C-alpha positions, -999 to 999 in steps of 0.1 A, spaced: -464 316 527 -484 284 523 -519 283 510 -532 275 545 -515 306 558 -526 328 530 -563 319 531 -566 324 568 -602 337 571 -635 328 557 -632 351 527 -668 363 523 -703 357 536 -710 334 506 -677 320 493 -678 301 460 -644 291 449 -632 286 485 -665 273 499 -649 240 511 -621 258 528 -644 283 545 -666 256 559 -641 229 569 -607 246 570 -593 217 551 -580 210 516 -608 196 494 -602 160 484 -620 145 454 -645 125 474 -655 157 492 -656 176 460 -679 151 444 -702 152 474 -704 190 473 -707 194 435 -717 161 420 -704 149 386 -696 171 357 -727 186 340 -736 170 307 -737 202 287 -723 201 252 -698 226 238 -721 252 223 -744 252 254 -714 257 276 -701 286 256 -735 302 256 -739 298 293 -705 314 299 -714 342 276 -746 350 295 -727 349 328 -704 377 317 -673 359 331 -641 378 324 -606 364 326 -591 364 361 -554 364 350 -549 390 323 -568 420 310 -602 408 320 -611 397 285 -646 381 281 -641 344 285 -668 333 261 -651 352 232 -619 333 238 -638 300 239 -656 307 207 -623 318 189 -607 285 198 -638 264 190 -638 280 155 -601 272 149 -590 246 125 -572 214 137 -569 197 170 -573 221 199 -555 224 232 -564 239 266 -537 254 287 -545 262 323 -521 289 335 -514 285 372 -479 300 372 -487 333 389 -455 351 380 -463 383 398 -449 383 434 -477 405 446 -502 377 440 -507 344 458 -543 336 448 -537 310 421 -515 290 444 -542 291 471 -569 280 447 -548 251 433 -539 239 468 -572 242 485 -596 234 456 -576 217 429 -606 196 417 -626 228 409 -598 238 385 -596 203 370 -633 203 365 -630 237 347 -602 223 325 -624 193 314 -654 216 307 -633 241 287 -619 213 267 -654 201 259 -665 236 250 -637 241 224 -635 205 213 -599 200 226 -584 165 230 -555 176 251 -550 198 282 -520 212 300 -518 226 335 -488 248 339 -471 258 372 -436 270 381 -406 247 380 -401 231 414 -434 243 428 -448 225 458 -481 224 439 -467 198 415 -471 171 442 -505 183 452 -518 184 416 -502 151 407 -521 135 436 -553 152 426 -550 138 391 -544 103 404 -573 107 428 -597 116 399 -586 89 375 -590 92 337 -611 122 327 -626 130 293 -594 147 283 -559 138 297 -543 166 317 -505 170 316 -486 189 342 -460 212 328 -432 232 346 -425 268 335 -394 288 346 -398 311 376 -395 343 356 -419 373 358 -426 372 320 -425 334 315 -462 329 322 -473 357 299 -497 342 274 -474 342 243 -443 333 264 -462 303 279 -472 291 245 -437 296 232 -423 276 261 -447 247 257 -439 245 220 -401 251 220 -388 253 255 -381 291 252 -401 310 278 -400 344 261 -429 364 248 -435 365 210 -451 392 190 -488 388 183 -509 383 162 -515 356 156 -532 350 189 -530 315 205 -566 309 196 -555 308 160 -520 294 163 -508 284 198 -490 254 213 -474 234 185 -493 256 160 -527 243 172 -556 265 182 -551 269 220 -572 282 248 -550 298 275 -569 306 306 -560 314 342 -569 286 366 -593 308 385 -612 315 353 -616 278 347 -627 272 383 -655 298 377 -665 279 345 -669 247 367 -693 266 390 -713 284 362 -718 250 344 -735 237 376 -753 267 390 -761 288 359 -754 323 347 -781 339 368 -765 325 400 -731 338 389 -745 373 384 -760 374 418 -725 386 430 -705 415 415 -716 442 392 -732 442 357 -699 446 339 -678 427 364 -700 400 377 -691 372 401 -666 369 429 -628 371 426 -598 361 446 -577 390 457 -543 391 474 -540 418 500 -506 427 514 -485 456 528 -494 474 560 -526 454 569 -532 432 600 -540 400 581 -523 398 547 -535 370 526 -559 358 499 -596 367 501 -626 359 479 -647 390 474 -676 402 454 -664 423 425 -675 459 432 -665 459 468 -649 492 477 -611 492 482 -615 503 518 -638 473 525 -612 449 509 -585 463 532 -609 460 562 -614 423 553 -577 419 558 -579 433 593 -575 469 582 -544 491 582 -519 486 610 -507 522 606 -517 553 586 -517 547 549 -509 571 520 -516 549 489 -524 515 476 -508 497 447 -534 479 426 -530 453 398 -497 438 407 -462 451 401 -472 462 366 -503 480 380 -507 515 393 -506 536 425 -537 551 438 -537 578 466 -557 575 498 -583 584 508 -592 588 471 -590 551 465 -610 541 495 -644 543 478 -633 530 444 -652 498 436 -629 469 429 -639 462 393 -623 461 359 -642 491 346 -634 513 377 -597 503 376 -595 510 339 -610 545 345 -581 555 366 -555 539 342 -549 509 364 -561 474 358 -571 442 376 -549 419 354 -535 408 388 -561 411 415 -539 424 442 -538 453 467 -507 465 486 -512 490 513 -484 516 515 -480 534 549 -472 571 553 -437 564 567 -427 547 535 -414 565 504 -434 557 473 -405 568 450 -380 545 467 -405 516 466 -411 522 430 -374 524 422 -369 490 438 -397 474 419 -386 490 386 -352 475 391 -368 441 396 -390 445 365 -360 455 344 -340 425 356 -369 401 350 -375 412 314 -369 388 285 -343 412 272 -353 407 236 -367 440 224 -358 477 228 -382 488 255 -371 461 279 -334 460 269 -328 497 271 -359 515 283 -366 497 316 -331 498 329 -329 535 321 -362 542 338 -351 522 369 -318 541 370 -335 574 368 -360 565 396 -332 554 418 -313 587 412 -345 605 421 -349 585 453 -314 592 463 -320 630 461 -295 635 433 -318 654 409 -317 689 422 -319 704 386 -350 684 377 -333 669 347 -340 633 357 -377 639 363 -380 655 329 -361 627 313 -382 601 331 -414 617 318 -400 617 282 -390 580 284 -423 570 300 -441 586 270 -423 565 244 -421 530 260 -457 518 260 -469 498 230 -435 491 216 -426 457 232 -434 421 222 -456 419 253 -472 442 279 -443 440 304 -427 474 296 -462 490 295 -469 479 330 -435 491 343 -441 525 326 -476 527 341 -462 521 376 -435 547 372 -458 573 358 -483 567 386 -455 571 412 -445 605 398 -481 617 399 -492 602 433 -460 608 452 -455 643 439 -446 655 474 -418 629 476 -406 640 442 -404 676 454 -386 665 486 -360 645 467 -355 675 443 -344 695 473 -317 670 479 -333 648 505 -326 611 500 -345 581 513 -333 559 540 -335 527 519 -330 504 549 -353 523 573 -384 504 564 -393 470 552 -399 466 514 -437 469 511 -440 456 476 -428 420 473 -403 413 445 -393 377 454 
């Protein structure tokens, strides 16, 4: 799916990040970008950080960490600083970073320049996956802009699920090894080549470019008190118009699905937060506001702003088994929870989906394994897989009971609803 396919509708009544696309239906060139936004604001580093702090901006590519705190941590570091813009988007359930980089690349590049100014960096790196079609788009955008305050280097990162995790990205840019490392120290203290490094998602940086121009009050006009602003969300599964939409944070899940044309058949659950997120049953999830705090309250998360609608005719256990196998295969394979825990959990879930657990031994073993995996890996990859599996046992209890009676799933009877490639 190309960006033009994914962002097929005007995303909201007052789009921000995708304003140019919503109005013109065309990719924003630098001349049009300058006409719309003007030159970069002349704010210095401390004023930029204070403005971002007042805005309440939270990261759009990880755990929703307050952006100003990351900026301050890097600005306080010793030595020459680096800004890394993460546009890799390793989770197959999400397409929003690719859409943003293709349709509004200059908003991201503005954000990179402003973030570099905020932390006092003299170098910036924009990372995307190896062989991405975005490389040509971004190279052209950089040529179009000419020399900025800080040079921006394009870097290619392997197409692996964990390769764009923060510590893996820093490790790759330093040594060429795209595997996560144990933290602390965090990149703000010792990152790329041992230098204080700001690693931010490209959408986060694009928001900084808008906040610097329009102010913190303007930014807070959308969203909620604790999750202000708009966000890009990828909606997939059994909806009429799957794609990327810009929404106000706080919009109910049902309204987000309606924005994507609504369900095309009866639904039983939604998967929220990407492949390492969680399952939420319907209609319970319909009224849940799409915010960091509400997702956290149900043990999910918006690290990846994505929703996948699962129809009634699909088997949640079979879907989860397929995704767990993918997550096990995509691990870095360097610590126990990923090397041994995830393959074992994936195997158990597949046995359950095949109706081969009439004694209930596999379910009990699954529950035991899921209780010891979280918090033991070098990164959060095994935690996310365990969260997805635990949620499946809870939300799809009826399927678990059916399989325990010996009923197996017809694995080829329905399309795979959660993408894994």
